[in-house]
C-alpha positions as CSV (number, residue, x, y, z in Angstrom):
1,M,0.2,0.1,0.0
2,L,2.5,2.7,1.0
3,R,4.5,1.8,-2.2
4,K,1.2,2.2,-4.2
5,L,1.3,5.8,-2.7
6,F,4.7,6.5,-3.1
7,F,4.6,5.6,-6.7
8,G,1.2,7.6,-7.1
9,F,2.8,10.5,-5.6
10,L,5.9,9.9,-7.9
11,F,3.7,9.9,-10.9
12,L,1.7,13.2,-9.9
13,L,4.8,15.0,-9.3
14,T,6.3,14.3,-12.5
15,F,2.9,15.3,-14.2
16,V,3.2,18.4,-12.6
17,F,6.9,19.3,-13.4
18,Q,6.1,18.4,-17.2
19,S,3.1,21.1,-16.9
20,F,5.9,23.6,-16.0
21,S,7.9,22.5,-18.7
22,S,5.3,23.2,-21.6
23,V,7.3,25.1,-25.0
24,E,5.1,28.3,-23.8
25,N,6.3,28.7,-20.4
26,F,9.8,28.1,-21.6
27,H,11.2,31.1,-21.4
28,P,8.8,33.8,-19.7
29,Y,11.5,36.2,-21.3
30,H,11.8,37.4,-24.5
31,V,15.3,38.6,-24.4
32,G,17.8,38.7,-27.5
33,S,21.8,39.8,-27.3
34,V,23.2,41.9,-30.5
35,E,27.4,42.0,-30.2
36,I,28.6,44.8,-33.1
37,N,32.4,44.1,-32.9
38,Y,34.4,46.1,-35.0
39,N,37.4,44.2,-36.6
40,S,40.2,46.7,-36.8
41,K,42.3,44.7,-39.4
42,S,39.5,44.1,-41.5
43,K,38.0,47.5,-40.8
44,T,34.4,46.3,-40.6
45,F,31.6,45.8,-37.4
46,E,31.3,42.1,-37.3
47,V,28.0,41.6,-35.4
48,T,26.0,38.7,-33.9
49,G,22.8,38.4,-32.5
50,R,21.7,35.9,-30.5
51,F,17.9,34.8,-30.4
52,F,15.9,31.9,-28.8
53,L,15.2,29.8,-31.7
54,D,11.6,29.5,-31.6
55,D,11.1,32.8,-31.0
56,L,13.0,34.1,-34.0
57,E,11.3,31.1,-36.1
58,D,7.8,33.1,-34.5
59,G,8.7,36.3,-35.5
60,L,10.0,35.4,-39.0
61,S,6.5,33.4,-39.3
62,K,4.9,36.3,-38.2
63,K,6.4,38.7,-40.7
64,Y,6.4,36.7,-43.9
65,G,3.4,34.0,-43.5
66,G,4.1,30.4,-43.7
67,S,6.0,28.3,-41.4
68,F,9.9,28.3,-40.6
69,H,11.8,25.5,-39.0
70,F,15.4,26.1,-38.2
71,N,15.8,22.1,-37.3
72,D,14.7,21.3,-41.2
73,E,17.4,21.5,-43.7
74,K,14.4,22.0,-46.2
75,Y,13.6,25.3,-45.0
76,K,17.1,26.2,-45.0
77,A,16.8,28.9,-48.0
78,R,13.8,30.2,-47.4
79,L,15.3,31.1,-43.9
80,N,18.5,32.8,-45.2
81,D,16.3,34.8,-48.0
82,A,14.1,35.7,-44.5
83,L,16.5,36.6,-42.3
84,Q,18.7,38.9,-44.9
85,K,15.4,40.7,-45.0
86,Y,14.3,40.6,-41.4
87,C,18.3,41.8,-40.8
88,S,18.4,44.0,-42.7
89,E,14.4,45.6,-41.8
90,Y,15.6,46.0,-38.0
91,L,19.3,46.6,-37.5
92,K,20.4,49.9,-38.8
93,L,24.2,51.3,-38.1
94,K,25.4,54.4,-38.7
95,V,29.4,55.3,-38.2
96,D,30.8,59.1,-37.6
97,N,26.8,60.4,-39.1
98,K,27.4,58.0,-42.1
99,F,24.7,54.6,-42.9
100,L,26.7,51.5,-43.0
101,K,25.7,48.6,-45.1
102,V,25.0,45.8,-43.3
103,N,25.3,42.5,-44.7
104,Y,23.9,39.4,-44.0
105,V,26.1,36.3,-43.3
106,G,24.3,33.0,-42.3
107,Y,23.2,31.7,-39.0
108,E,24.0,28.5,-37.0
109,E,21.3,26.8,-35.0
110,D,22.7,26.4,-30.8
111,Q,21.0,24.3,-29.3
112,E,17.5,26.0,-28.2
113,S,19.0,29.2,-29.7
114,V,19.6,31.3,-32.9
115,N,23.2,33.0,-33.4
116,V,22.5,35.1,-36.6
117,F,25.7,36.7,-38.5
118,L,25.9,39.8,-40.2
119,E,28.9,42.3,-41.6
120,S,29.4,45.3,-42.4
121,E,31.1,47.3,-45.0
122,S,34.6,49.0,-44.3
123,V,35.2,51.9,-42.0
124,A,38.1,53.9,-40.8
125,N,38.5,54.4,-36.9
126,P,35.5,54.7,-35.3
127,K,34.9,57.1,-33.3
128,K,30.5,57.8,-33.3
129,V,28.4,54.4,-33.2
130,E,24.4,54.5,-33.8
131,A,23.0,51.5,-34.1
132,A,19.0,51.2,-34.3
133,V,18.0,47.4,-33.0
134,S,14.7,46.3,-32.9
135,F,14.8,42.1,-33.7
136,L,11.6,40.5,-32.2
137,Y,9.8,44.0,-31.1
138,N,7.1,42.9,-33.9
139,L,6.6,39.7,-32.3
140,F,6.5,40.9,-28.6
141,D,5.8,43.5,-26.8
142,D,8.3,43.2,-23.6
143,Q,11.2,42.4,-25.7
144,I,14.8,43.0,-24.5
145,N,17.6,43.0,-26.6
146,I,21.2,43.6,-25.0
147,V,23.5,45.6,-27.4
148,H,26.9,45.3,-26.8
149,I,29.3,48.0,-28.9
150,I,32.8,47.1,-29.1
151,V,35.3,49.4,-30.4
152,N,39.3,49.0,-29.9
153,G,38.7,46.8,-27.1
154,Q,36.7,49.4,-25.4
155,R,33.0,47.7,-24.9
156,N,29.5,49.7,-24.1
157,S,26.4,47.6,-23.3
158,E,23.0,48.9,-23.0
159,K,19.5,47.1,-22.7
160,L,17.2,48.2,-25.2
161,T,13.3,46.9,-24.0
162,Y,10.5,47.5,-26.6
163,P,9.3,50.4,-27.9
164,N,13.3,51.4,-27.4
165,R,15.5,50.8,-30.2
166,Y,18.6,53.0,-30.8
167,L,21.6,53.0,-28.9
168,Y,24.6,55.8,-29.5
169,K,28.1,55.4,-28.6
170,Q,31.1,57.8,-28.7
171,F,34.5,56.1,-28.6
């Protein structure tokens, strides 16, 4: 009898924990990070955005319609096309009062997140860096993007919370 009670309790406990780990409750905060790193050798800004995989899939689906799946090879071309357009709209970079062209390089899946890689056109000795970062603002009104701008080893970070998208740093 005691054994049945124990296993019944264990089953109930397992059921309760599984209900808390559903996909909707997996990450109650909507946070992404964007690193904008100046490479003095290539004289370009290398940009890496890191976002929850399911959030980015949902953001792309809402923006462009249809479904997107990072873990499915048949969606790779569609994902690359959508990410290229999405990044050009939701990230702008201005250095010393001049807008830079930022090119989409690719993406990489990492467990439950996605790293998106971009690279700017070349620019020499940046002094003033302005960025407009609004990744996933089309999906969540509580989205937070942590943005790091690094120039010549000097790191400046800021938290951008929806609807704030503008960041200005002097180096």
